[in-house]
C-alpha positions in Angstrom: 105.3 156.5 -102.2 108.4 156.7 -99.9 107.0 159.8 -98.1 103.7 157.9 -97.4 105.6 155.0 -96.0 107.7 157.3 -93.8 104.4 158.6 -92.3 103.0 155.2 -91.8 106.2 153.9 -90.2 106.3 156.9 -87.9 102.7 156.4 -86.6 102.9 152.6 -86.5 106.1 153.0 -84.4 104.7 155.6 -82.1 101.5 153.6 -81.5 103.4 150.4 -80.7 106.5 151.8 -79.0 105.5 151.6 -75.4 104.0 148.1 -75.8 107.0 146.8 -77.7 109.4 148.2 -75.2 107.6 146.5 -72.4 107.3 143.2 -74.3 110.9 143.4 -75.4 112.2 144.1 -71.9 110.1 141.4 -70.3 110.9 139.0 -73.0 114.6 139.3 -72.3 113.9 138.3 -68.7 111.3 135.6 -69.1 113.5 133.7 -71.4 114.9 132.5 -68.1 111.6 132.5 -66.1 112.0 129.0 -64.6 115.6 129.6 -63.5 115.0 133.0 -62.1 111.8 131.9 -60.4 113.7 129.0 -58.7 116.5 131.4 -57.6 114.0 133.9 -56.2 111.7 131.4 -54.6 113.6 128.3 -53.4 110.7 127.4 -51.1 108.6 126.8 -54.2 111.1 124.5 -55.9 113.3 122.8 -53.3 111.6 120.2 -51.2 111.9 120.6 -47.5 112.5 116.9 -47.1 115.5 116.9 -49.5 118.6 115.7 -47.8 116.9 114.8 -44.5 117.9 111.3 -43.3 115.1 108.8 -43.1 112.7 111.1 -45.0 111.3 108.3 -47.0 110.8 107.7 -50.7 109.1 110.4 -52.9 105.6 109.8 -54.0 104.4 110.1 -57.6 102.6 113.2 -58.8 99.2 111.4 -59.2 99.2 110.1 -55.7 100.2 113.6 -54.4 97.4 115.2 -56.3 94.9 112.9 -54.7 96.3 113.6 -51.2 96.1 117.3 -51.8 92.5 117.1 -52.9 91.6 114.9 -49.9 93.3 117.5 -47.5 91.5 120.4 -49.3 88.2 119.3 -50.8 87.5 122.8 -52.1 90.1 122.6 -54.8 90.7 120.4 -57.9 94.2 119.8 -59.2 94.2 120.8 -62.9 97.8 120.1 -63.7 100.4 117.9 -62.2 103.7 116.4 -63.1 103.8 112.6 -62.8 107.4 112.7 -61.5 109.5 115.4 -60.1 113.3 116.0 -60.2 115.3 114.7 -57.3 115.1 117.0 -54.3 112.5 119.2 -56.0 108.8 119.9 -55.2 106.0 118.8 -57.4 104.3 121.8 -58.9 100.5 121.8 -59.4 97.9 124.1 -60.8 94.6 124.1 -59.0 91.1 125.6 -59.4 88.1 125.9 -57.0 85.4 123.2 -57.1 81.7 124.2 -57.1 80.2 125.0 -53.7 76.9 123.0 -53.6 75.4 125.5 -51.3 75.8 128.5 -53.6 76.3 126.8 -57.0 79.4 128.9 -57.5 83.1 128.2 -57.3 84.7 128.3 -53.8 86.8 131.3 -53.1 90.5 130.5 -53.4 93.3 133.1 -53.3 95.8 130.9 -55.1 95.9 128.7 -58.3 99.4 127.2 -58.0 101.0 125.1 -55.3 104.3 123.4 -54.6 104.1 120.1 -52.8 106.8 118.1 -51.0 107.0 114.8 -52.8 107.8 112.9 -49.6 105.4 114.4 -47.0 102.7 115.7 -49.3 103.0 119.0 -47.5 102.0 122.1 -49.4 105.2 124.2 -49.1 104.0 127.3 -51.0 101.0 128.8 -52.7 100.5 131.7 -55.1 98.1 133.2 -57.6 100.0 132.8 -60.9 99.7 136.0 -62.9 98.6 138.2 -60.0 99.5 141.9 -60.3 102.2 141.9 -57.7 105.9 142.6 -57.5 106.6 140.4 -54.5 109.3 137.8 -54.9 106.9 134.8 -55.3 104.8 136.7 -57.9 107.5 138.7 -59.8 108.2 136.2 -62.7 104.6 135.2 -63.3 103.7 138.9 -63.2 106.3 139.7 -65.9 105.3 136.7 -68.0 101.6 137.7 -68.1 102.6 141.4 -68.6 104.6 140.3 -71.7 101.5 139.2 -73.7 98.5 140.9 -72.0 99.8 144.1 -70.3 97.6 142.9 -67.4 94.6 144.6 -69.0 91.3 143.4 -67.5 88.9 141.3 -69.6 85.8 143.3 -70.7 82.5 141.7 -71.6 84.2 138.2 -71.8 86.8 139.6 -74.2 90.5 139.1 -73.3 91.4 142.8 -73.9 95.1 142.5 -73.3 95.5 139.4 -75.5 93.6 141.1 -78.3 95.6 144.4 -77.9 99.0 142.6 -78.1 97.8 140.5 -81.0 96.9 143.7 -82.9 100.2 145.2 -81.9 101.8 142.1 -83.4 99.9 142.6 -86.7 101.0 146.2 -86.8 104.6 145.2 -86.0 104.5 142.5 -88.8 103.4 145.1 -91.4 105.9 147.6 -90.2 108.7 145.2 -90.5 108.3 145.3 -94.3 107.8 149.1 -94.4 110.9 149.6 -92.3 113.0 147.3 -94.5 111.9 149.3 -97.6 112.8 152.6 -95.9 116.2 151.3 -94.7 117.5 151.2 -98.3 116.8 154.6 -99.8 119.5 154.1 -102.4 120.4 150.5 -103.3 123.8 151.7 -104.7 124.9 152.7 -101.2 123.3 149.7 -99.4 126.4 149.3 -97.1 125.3 152.4 -95.2 122.2 150.6 -94.1 124.4 148.0 -92.3 126.9 150.5 -90.8 127.1 152.1 -87.4 128.8 155.5 -86.9 130.2 154.7 -83.5 132.7 157.6 -83.5 130.1 160.2 -84.3 127.8 159.4 -81.4 124.8 161.5 -80.7 121.8 161.5 -83.0 123.8 159.9 -85.9 124.6 156.8 -83.8 121.0 156.8 -82.4 119.7 156.7 -86.0 122.1 153.9 -87.0 121.2 151.9 -84.0 117.5 152.2 -85.1 118.0 151.6 -88.8 121.1 149.4 -89.1 120.3 147.5 -85.9 116.9 146.6 -87.3 118.4 145.6 -90.7 120.9 143.2 -89.2 118.3 141.2 -87.3 115.3 141.9 -89.6 114.4 138.2 -90.2 114.4 137.5 -86.4 112.2 140.6 -85.8 109.7 139.3 -88.4 109.7 135.9 -86.7 108.9 137.5 -83.3 106.2 139.6 -84.8 104.5 136.8 -86.7 104.7 134.4 -83.8 103.2 137.0 -81.4 100.2 137.2 -83.6 100.0 133.4 -83.8 100.0 132.9 -80.1 97.7 135.7 -79.1 95.2 135.4 -82.0 95.7 131.9 -83.3 92.0 131.1 -83.6 90.9 134.6 -84.7 93.6 135.4 -87.3 96.3 132.8 -87.9 94.1 129.7 -88.4 91.8 131.3 -90.9 94.8 132.5 -92.9 96.5 129.1 -92.8 93.3 127.3 -93.8 93.4 129.1 -97.2 96.7 127.3 -98.0 96.7 124.2 -95.8 94.4 121.7 -94.1 94.4 122.1 -90.3 93.7 119.2 -88.0 91.0 120.4 -85.5 91.7 119.7 -81.8 89.2 119.5 -78.9 89.8 123.2 -78.1 88.7 124.1 -81.6 85.6 122.0 -81.8 84.2 122.3 -78.3 82.4 125.3 -76.7 83.8 126.3 -73.3 81.5 126.4 -70.3 81.4 128.9 -67.5 83.3 127.9 -64.3 80.0 127.6 -62.4 78.7 125.1 -65.0 81.7 122.8 -64.9 81.0 119.2 -64.0 83.1 116.6 -62.3 85.0 114.4 -64.8 83.9 110.7 -64.9 87.4 109.7 -65.9 90.1 109.9 -63.2 93.6 111.3 -63.7 95.0 107.7 -63.4 92.7 106.5 -66.1 93.6 109.4 -68.4 97.3 108.6 -67.9 96.7 104.9 -68.7 94.7 105.9 -71.8 97.6 108.2 -72.8 100.2 105.5 -72.4 98.1 103.2 -74.6 97.5 105.8 -77.3 101.1 107.0 -77.1 102.3 103.4 -77.6 100.1 103.2 -80.7 101.6 106.4 -82.1 105.2 105.4 -81.3 105.9 108.1 -78.7 109.2 107.3 -77.1 109.1 109.7 -74.1 107.3 108.7 -70.8 104.1 110.4 -69.6 105.4 113.4 -67.8 102.3 115.4 -66.8 98.5 115.5 -67.1 96.1 118.4 -67.1 92.3 118.7 -66.9 90.3 121.5 -68.5 86.9 121.8 -66.8 85.9 124.4 -69.4 86.2 122.0 -72.3 85.8 118.6 -70.5 89.2 117.4 -71.7 92.3 115.7 -70.2 95.7 116.4 -71.7 98.5 113.8 -71.3 102.0 115.1 -72.0 105.1 113.1 -72.9 108.4 114.3 -71.6 111.3 113.4 -69.2 111.2 114.8 -65.6 112.5 118.4 -65.7 111.7 118.9 -69.4 108.1 120.1 -69.0 109.0 123.3 -70.7 109.8 121.4 -73.9 113.4 122.5 -74.5 114.6 121.7 -78.0 112.7 121.1 -81.3 109.0 121.6 -81.6 108.2 120.9 -77.9 106.5 118.0 -76.2 103.8 115.7 -77.5 100.3 116.0 -75.9 97.3 113.7 -76.4 93.8 114.7 -75.5 90.9 112.6 -74.1 87.2 113.2 -73.3 86.9 113.5 -69.5 83.5 111.7 -69.5 84.0 108.9 -72.0 87.8 108.6 -72.2 87.5 108.7 -76.0 90.6 109.9 -77.8 90.0 113.6 -78.8 93.1 114.3 -80.8 96.7 115.3 -80.2 99.6 117.6 -80.8 102.6 115.6 -81.8 105.6 117.5 -82.9 106.3 117.0 -86.6 103.0 115.2 -87.3 100.1 116.6 -89.3 99.8 119.0 -92.3 102.2 121.8 -93.1 99.8 124.2 -91.4 99.7 122.0 -88.3 103.5 121.9 -88.1 103.6 125.7 -88.7 101.4 126.2 -85.6 103.5 123.8 -83.6 106.6 125.8 -84.3 105.2 129.2 -83.1 106.0 129.0 -79.4 109.3 127.2 -79.8 110.3 129.9 -82.3 109.1 132.8 -80.2 110.8 131.5 -77.1 113.9 130.3 -78.8 113.4 126.9 -77.3 113.4 125.4 -80.8 117.2 125.7 -80.6 117.6 124.8 -77.0 119.9 126.9 -74.8 121.5 128.9 -77.7 118.0 129.8 -78.9 117.0 131.1 -75.5 120.1 133.3 -75.3 119.4 134.6 -78.7 115.8 135.5 -77.9 116.9 137.2 -74.6 119.2 139.4 -76.7 116.4 140.0 -79.2 114.1 141.1 -76.4 116.6 143.7 -75.3 117.1 144.8 -78.9 113.4 145.3 -79.5 113.3 147.5 -76.4 116.3 149.5 -77.8 114.6 149.9 -81.2 111.5 151.3 -79.5 113.5 153.9 -77.6 115.7 155.0 -80.5 112.7 155.3 -82.7 110.9 157.6 -80.3 114.2 159.6 -79.8 114.3 160.1 -83.6 110.7 161.3 -83.7 111.3 163.7 -80.8 114.4 165.2 -82.4 112.6 165.7 -85.7 109.5 167.2 -84.1 111.7 169.6 -82.1 113.5 170.6 -85.3 110.1 171.3 -87.1 108.9 173.4 -84.2 112.1 175.5 -84.2 111.9 175.9 -88.0 108.3 177.1 -87.7 109.3 179.6 -85.0 112.0 181.0 -87.2 109.7 181.3 -90.2 106.8 182.8 -88.3 108.0 186.4 -88.2 108.6 186.4 -91.9 105.2 184.9 -92.6 103.5 187.5 -90.4 105.5 190.3 -92.1 104.4 189.1 -95.5 100.8 188.9 -94.3 100.7 192.6 -93.2 98.9 195.0 -95.6 101.2 197.4 -97.3 
């Protein structure tokens, strides 16, 4: 049985090594995506009006979104913060409206903008997730590379999301196989935690791979499982959870998305959605203020988020609360409130906070950044072990070949 598991571990590892190396390395970086993005691109985050005498009072995000749409009728603001941090821009996500002449969306070469809260000037634009290594696109590029490898969609299927979800499944299974293989003899279990630092070379490489994985095995398993949950929640994780727990369906589970060219204008405004959110939030006892609102034209849904200015990433705990409303009727369509719901609901709420480390705040992000580098290291050391053993097998065959040929000659 052990020999079989060695073979499975070898081929699982080789199949996933490149992808896990990339995901690990990028994960170590994007744990700090907001901070690094702001450092690289101050023009997208620092308002030009900041510190200028007589600049005037900053406007709220909803007013700014309306001004942006008036200035550029071809676009629709799909996400906006209600209030920004002092001296900072207001970030918005946008999408093209439908061109009445063609019946298709207008051509826009950007989907994210940064707006000065005082002047309503658009300071910067970019296509979030574009394949580009420029300063303004670097962090979004790495973020999307982390979970899609930037593979193009094929036939309406998100190829990259599916691939990395499958890699996550393989990784999850291999976590248990690797743990079994790491303890060949339970009497000498201490060796599986030790590192032969003085020996160096292939012995240290082996220990880094085996013992390094054993020390953080539980964290590796968490990263593997959460990667499956986030990439293949609807296809894999929800069906599994439904066998043991009742899941509360949300609007994105019960509605069929429409194509961009078939999207219709919402009958409910952002301001109305925010007002509905405040009312429902008060009923549910949500203490945080409304911090942002998004509109999904594909599903006909508004989402109203509850968080303080500057905490839109949801640092600490299970993240921010979101309530959803039908964009045509204003009817309450469900919510995602941290800690509320069935055991299965709470499990799903915990997936991104666990994967990103944000569940523990700053210490968690530091830990996940370290784990990303460790995953990359385990991928490299595993391939090095395979290359060394393969080279040894080839050399052994070369030594034995003359003897085999001699035995095969007729006497």
